[in-house]
C-alpha positions as CSV (number, residue, x, y, z in Angstrom):
1,M,-7.6,50.2,10.7
2,C,-4.6,48.4,12.2
3,K,-6.9,46.7,14.8
4,G,-9.2,45.5,12.0
5,L,-6.3,44.2,10.0
6,S,-4.8,42.4,13.0
7,L,-8.2,40.7,13.6
8,F,-8.5,39.8,9.9
9,L,-5.0,38.2,10.0
10,L,-5.8,36.4,13.2
11,L,-8.9,34.9,11.6
12,I,-7.0,33.9,8.5
13,S,-4.4,32.2,10.7
14,F,-7.0,30.3,12.6
15,T,-8.7,29.2,9.4
16,V,-5.4,28.0,7.9
17,H,-4.5,26.0,11.1
18,A,-7.9,24.7,11.9
19,E,-8.1,21.0,12.3
20,Q,-9.5,18.9,9.5
21,W,-12.0,16.3,10.4
22,P,-13.8,13.9,8.0
23,G,-17.6,14.3,7.6
24,E,-19.4,11.9,5.3
25,E,-16.3,12.2,3.1
26,W,-12.7,12.8,3.9
27,P,-11.3,16.2,3.0
28,T,-8.4,16.1,0.5
29,G,-5.1,17.9,0.7
30,P,-2.2,18.4,-1.7
31,K,-1.5,15.0,-3.3
32,V,1.8,13.2,-2.9
33,T,3.5,13.3,-6.3
34,D,6.9,11.6,-5.7
35,T,5.5,8.1,-5.3
36,E,7.7,5.9,-7.5
37,A,9.8,4.3,-4.7
38,L,6.7,3.8,-2.6
39,E,4.6,2.2,-5.3
40,N,7.5,0.0,-6.5
41,Y,7.5,-1.5,-3.0
42,A,3.8,-1.5,-2.2
43,F,2.4,-2.5,-5.7
44,P,5.0,-4.6,-7.4
45,P,3.9,-6.3,-10.7
46,R,2.1,-9.6,-10.2
47,D,1.1,-12.2,-12.8
48,D,0.1,-15.8,-12.9
49,A,3.7,-16.9,-12.7
50,N,4.4,-14.6,-9.7
51,R,1.8,-15.1,-7.0
52,Q,4.1,-14.8,-4.0
53,G,5.5,-11.7,-2.5
54,I,3.9,-8.4,-1.6
55,R,0.3,-7.9,-2.6
56,T,-1.2,-4.6,-1.5
57,D,-5.0,-4.3,-1.7
58,A,-5.2,-0.7,-0.4
59,L,-2.9,2.0,0.6
60,L,-4.3,5.2,2.1
61,I,-2.3,8.1,3.5
62,I,-3.9,10.8,5.7
63,H,-1.9,13.9,6.6
64,D,-3.3,16.4,9.1
65,G,-6.8,14.9,8.6
66,Q,-6.7,15.1,4.8
67,I,-6.3,12.4,2.2
68,I,-3.0,12.9,0.3
69,Y,-2.6,9.5,-1.3
70,E,-5.0,6.6,-2.1
71,R,-4.6,3.6,-4.3
72,Y,-6.4,0.3,-4.5
73,A,-5.9,-3.0,-6.3
74,G,-8.9,-4.9,-7.6
75,P,-11.2,-6.2,-6.4
76,T,-10.7,-3.9,-3.4
77,T,-12.1,-0.3,-3.7
78,E,-12.7,2.6,-1.3
79,H,-16.1,1.1,-0.6
80,T,-14.8,-2.5,0.3
81,P,-14.9,-3.5,3.9
82,H,-11.7,-5.5,4.1
83,L,-10.9,-8.3,6.5
84,T,-8.7,-6.7,9.2
85,W,-7.6,-9.9,11.0
86,S,-5.8,-8.9,14.2
87,I,-6.4,-5.2,13.7
88,S,-9.7,-6.3,15.3
89,K,-7.8,-6.6,18.6
90,S,-7.0,-2.9,18.6
91,L,-10.6,-2.0,17.5
92,M,-11.9,-3.9,20.5
93,A,-9.5,-2.1,22.8
94,T,-10.8,1.2,21.4
95,V,-14.4,0.1,22.0
96,L,-13.5,-0.9,25.5
97,G,-12.0,2.6,25.9
98,V,-15.4,4.2,25.5
99,A,-16.8,1.9,28.1
100,Y,-13.9,2.7,30.4
101,G,-14.7,6.4,29.9
102,E,-18.3,5.7,30.9
103,G,-17.0,4.4,34.3
104,L,-18.2,0.8,33.6
105,F,-15.0,-0.9,34.6
106,K,-11.4,-0.4,35.9
107,L,-8.2,-1.8,34.5
108,E,-7.5,-3.5,37.8
109,D,-10.9,-5.3,37.9
110,P,-10.7,-9.1,37.9
111,A,-11.7,-10.3,34.5
112,A,-13.9,-13.0,36.1
113,K,-16.1,-10.2,37.5
114,F,-17.4,-9.7,34.0
115,Y,-16.7,-13.2,32.5
116,P,-17.6,-15.8,35.1
117,P,-15.9,-18.8,33.3
118,L,-12.6,-17.2,34.2
119,A,-13.4,-17.9,37.9
120,K,-10.8,-20.7,37.7
121,H,-8.2,-18.0,37.0
122,P,-9.2,-15.3,39.6
123,Q,-6.0,-13.4,39.4
124,I,-6.4,-12.3,35.8
125,K,-7.2,-8.6,35.5
126,I,-8.6,-6.7,32.6
127,A,-5.2,-5.0,32.2
128,D,-3.6,-8.4,31.9
129,L,-5.8,-9.3,29.0
130,L,-5.1,-6.0,27.3
131,H,-1.4,-6.7,27.6
132,W,-1.7,-10.3,26.2
133,A,-0.3,-11.2,29.6
134,S,-3.1,-13.4,31.1
135,G,-0.7,-16.2,31.8
136,I,-3.0,-18.6,30.0
137,D,-1.0,-21.3,28.2
138,W,-1.7,-20.4,24.5
139,Q,0.0,-21.3,21.3
140,E,-0.4,-18.6,18.6
141,D,0.7,-20.7,15.7
142,Y,-0.8,-20.4,12.2
143,E,-0.5,-22.3,8.9
144,Y,3.0,-23.6,9.7
145,A,1.9,-25.5,12.8
146,P,-1.8,-26.1,12.7
147,L,-1.9,-29.2,14.9
148,K,-0.3,-27.4,17.8
149,S,-2.1,-24.1,17.3
150,S,-4.6,-22.8,20.0
151,V,-5.8,-20.1,17.6
152,V,-6.5,-22.5,14.8
153,A,-8.5,-24.7,17.1
154,M,-10.3,-21.7,18.5
155,L,-11.3,-20.2,15.1
156,Y,-11.9,-23.3,13.1
157,T,-12.4,-26.5,15.1
158,R,-13.3,-27.4,18.6
159,G,-13.4,-23.9,20.0
160,H,-15.2,-22.0,17.3
161,R,-18.7,-22.1,18.7
162,D,-17.7,-20.3,22.0
163,M,-14.2,-18.9,21.6
164,A,-13.9,-17.3,25.0
165,A,-15.0,-20.4,26.9
166,F,-12.5,-22.4,24.9
167,T,-9.7,-20.0,26.0
168,A,-10.8,-19.8,29.6
169,D,-10.6,-23.6,29.8
170,H,-6.8,-23.6,29.2
171,D,-4.3,-23.9,32.0
172,I,-2.1,-21.2,33.4
173,Y,1.6,-21.2,32.5
174,A,2.7,-18.0,34.2
175,K,1.4,-15.6,36.9
176,P,-1.0,-13.2,35.3
177,G,0.5,-9.8,34.5
178,E,4.1,-10.9,34.5
179,A,4.8,-12.4,31.0
180,F,3.8,-11.4,27.5
181,R,2.6,-14.1,25.2
182,Y,0.6,-12.9,22.2
183,S,-2.8,-14.5,22.3
184,S,-5.9,-14.2,20.2
185,G,-7.6,-15.9,23.1
186,D,-6.9,-13.0,25.5
187,S,-8.5,-10.7,23.0
188,N,-11.7,-12.8,22.7
189,L,-11.9,-12.9,26.5
190,L,-12.0,-9.1,26.4
191,A,-14.9,-9.3,23.9
192,A,-16.8,-11.7,26.2
193,A,-16.1,-9.5,29.3
194,L,-17.5,-6.5,27.3
195,K,-20.9,-8.3,27.2
196,N,-21.4,-8.0,30.9
197,I,-19.5,-4.6,31.2
198,V,-22.1,-2.9,29.0
199,G,-25.0,-5.4,29.5
200,P,-26.3,-8.1,27.2
201,Q,-29.0,-5.8,25.8
202,H,-26.6,-3.2,24.7
203,Y,-23.8,-5.5,23.6
204,P,-24.9,-6.4,20.0
205,D,-24.9,-2.7,19.0
206,Y,-22.3,-1.3,21.3
207,P,-19.3,-1.1,18.9
208,W,-21.5,0.9,16.6
209,T,-23.2,3.2,19.1
210,A,-20.0,3.7,21.2
211,L,-17.4,4.0,18.4
212,F,-18.4,3.5,14.8
213,E,-21.3,5.9,14.6
214,P,-19.6,8.8,16.5
215,L,-16.7,8.5,14.0
216,G,-18.9,8.4,11.0
217,I,-18.2,4.7,10.2
218,R,-21.2,3.4,8.3
219,H,-20.3,0.1,6.8
220,A,-18.4,-1.9,9.5
221,V,-19.0,-5.6,9.8
222,W,-18.0,-7.6,12.9
223,E,-18.6,-11.3,13.1
224,T,-19.7,-13.1,16.2
225,D,-19.3,-16.7,17.2
226,A,-22.2,-19.0,18.0
227,A,-22.3,-17.6,21.5
228,G,-23.0,-14.1,20.2
229,T,-19.5,-12.8,21.2
230,F,-17.6,-10.6,18.8
231,V,-14.6,-12.3,17.4
232,A,-12.2,-9.6,18.7
233,S,-9.2,-11.5,17.6
234,S,-9.9,-11.6,13.9
235,Y,-13.2,-10.8,12.2
236,A,-13.9,-7.1,11.9
237,Y,-14.2,-5.7,8.4
238,L,-13.7,-2.0,7.5
239,T,-13.0,0.1,4.5
240,A,-9.6,1.7,4.5
241,R,-11.2,5.1,4.9
242,D,-13.2,4.0,7.8
243,L,-10.2,2.4,9.6
244,A,-8.3,5.6,9.1
245,R,-11.0,7.4,11.2
246,V,-9.9,5.1,14.2
247,G,-6.3,6.1,13.5
248,L,-7.1,9.8,13.5
249,L,-9.0,9.4,16.8
250,M,-5.9,7.8,18.3
251,A,-3.5,10.3,16.7
252,R,-5.4,13.1,18.4
253,D,-5.3,11.5,21.8
254,G,-8.8,10.1,21.8
255,R,-10.5,13.3,20.7
256,W,-13.0,13.5,17.8
257,S,-13.7,17.1,16.9
258,D,-15.0,18.7,20.2
259,R,-15.7,15.4,21.9
260,Q,-13.2,13.5,24.1
261,L,-14.4,10.0,23.0
262,L,-11.6,8.1,24.7
263,P,-10.2,9.2,28.0
264,K,-6.6,10.5,27.7
265,D,-5.4,8.0,30.4
266,W,-6.9,5.2,28.3
267,V,-4.9,6.2,25.3
268,A,-1.8,6.6,27.4
269,F,-2.3,3.0,28.7
270,N,-2.7,1.7,25.2
271,L,0.6,3.4,24.2
272,K,2.7,2.4,27.2
273,P,5.1,-0.5,26.6
274,F,4.2,-3.6,28.7
275,S,6.9,-4.0,31.3
276,G,6.9,-7.8,31.0
277,Y,7.9,-7.7,27.3
278,K,11.3,-9.1,26.2
279,A,12.7,-7.4,23.1
280,H,13.5,-10.6,21.2
281,Q,9.9,-11.8,21.1
282,D,8.5,-9.7,18.3
283,E,9.5,-7.0,16.0
284,A,7.1,-4.5,17.6
285,V,6.6,-3.7,21.3
286,P,3.2,-4.5,22.8
287,G,1.1,-1.9,24.6
288,G,-2.6,-2.2,25.4
289,Q,-3.6,-4.2,22.3
290,W,-1.6,-1.8,20.1
291,W,2.0,-2.2,18.8
292,L,4.6,0.4,19.6
293,N,7.8,1.6,17.9
294,R,9.4,2.3,21.3
295,P,12.6,0.4,22.2
296,A,12.4,-2.2,24.9
297,D,15.3,-3.2,27.2
298,S,17.5,-0.6,25.5
299,A,17.1,-2.4,22.2
300,A,16.9,-0.7,18.9
301,S,13.6,0.7,17.7
302,P,11.6,-2.0,15.9
303,W,11.0,0.3,12.9
304,P,14.2,2.4,12.9
305,D,13.2,4.6,9.9
306,A,10.0,5.7,11.6
307,P,9.7,8.2,14.5
308,P,9.7,6.6,18.0
309,D,6.1,7.8,18.6
310,T,4.8,5.6,15.7
311,F,2.3,3.0,16.8
312,A,0.1,0.5,14.9
313,A,-2.7,-2.0,14.8
314,L,-1.5,-5.0,12.9
315,G,-3.1,-8.0,11.3
316,H,-2.3,-11.3,9.6
317,W,-1.0,-11.2,6.0
318,G,0.0,-7.6,6.1
319,Q,-2.9,-5.6,7.4
320,A,-1.8,-2.4,9.1
321,L,-3.0,0.8,10.6
322,Y,0.0,3.0,11.3
323,V,-0.3,6.3,13.3
324,I,2.6,8.8,13.5
325,P,1.4,11.7,15.6
326,S,4.6,13.7,15.3
327,E,4.2,13.7,11.5
328,K,0.4,14.1,11.6
329,L,0.2,10.9,9.6
330,V,-2.3,8.0,9.5
331,I,-1.6,5.2,7.1
332,V,-3.9,2.3,6.2
333,R,-2.4,-0.7,4.4
334,Y,-4.4,-3.8,3.4
335,G,-2.8,-6.7,1.7
336,D,-2.5,-10.5,1.3
337,D,1.1,-11.2,1.9
338,R,1.5,-14.9,2.4
339,D,5.3,-15.4,2.1
340,G,6.4,-13.1,4.9
341,S,8.3,-10.7,2.7
342,Y,6.4,-7.6,3.6
343,R,8.2,-5.3,6.1
344,H,6.6,-2.6,8.2
345,N,9.8,-0.5,8.4
346,E,10.3,-0.5,4.6
347,L,6.8,0.8,3.9
348,L,7.0,3.4,6.6
349,K,10.4,4.6,5.3
350,R,9.1,5.0,1.8
351,V,5.9,6.7,2.9
352,L,8.0,9.2,4.9
353,M,10.3,9.8,2.0
354,A,7.3,10.5,-0.2
355,V,5.4,12.9,2.1
356,R,8.3,14.9,3.6
357,P,9.2,18.1,1.9
């Protein structure tokens, strides 16, 4: 009787602590109820006279694999693939991680091995592109300096038909691998390299077969330029729930249920601060096309109210996928913040206040 009871209790314990994974739908957990401070920040009142400030389109909180909070603002719904902007960079890094696990390339491979137009810059390695450290002279300016902006020219004017070729044609300003300079061009060079890494015949479907389908992502959209190269810098669209699947994959060290989809050493590379980064350059620390909350050069944590293991994929105008493994949290936030008032730390602080007992 005692043995039977012990076995029963063991089975109950296993069931209680079993990992939750989304199937076609996400499982739901106990809903967050104390949300006033969070919603006052994320969803402030807006009207015709107040069009500036924070505008959240979606906020989704996953705890331990279960939805505990979800809110949308029209016209966005749970079924809307939202423009992710530069979250696309982290998505491309994740797709590349699957190819890395298949043994199709190494981090130290010259990028020109897979993208011949980079032959003029033979020292650039795949790892350098992942670190935004190609050394290519690039100006990542947006609306406030469009005439100087490399990225505006790449996306909208003389470079838009073949974005990787436009980037490769730039000069070098620093030795590859030594200096961080955030560059949408580096990310699009990775997308062009992927074409030869996996083969042109597999490339058009590869993000889906390698990543989206295994995670159960059914409605992703990823635009290409006229050369047929995915715009890894900017133009992937996912629902909040689908993007959260990528966050859960990263939160669980590249594992999806019983499959190690991303090698652990790939995830470790993504989440290791780039040694050439200087703390004053940005509010988050670059890893391998992901952003980290780890102090650089003995500086304070970029997001002091969040745990140091917090990392994120971030996009223009307030798009964010936050992952906090120590809290078993994945947070997706879509928005349209055009005045720069949104703060990652403030949202993370209020989420943690709402979800912690």
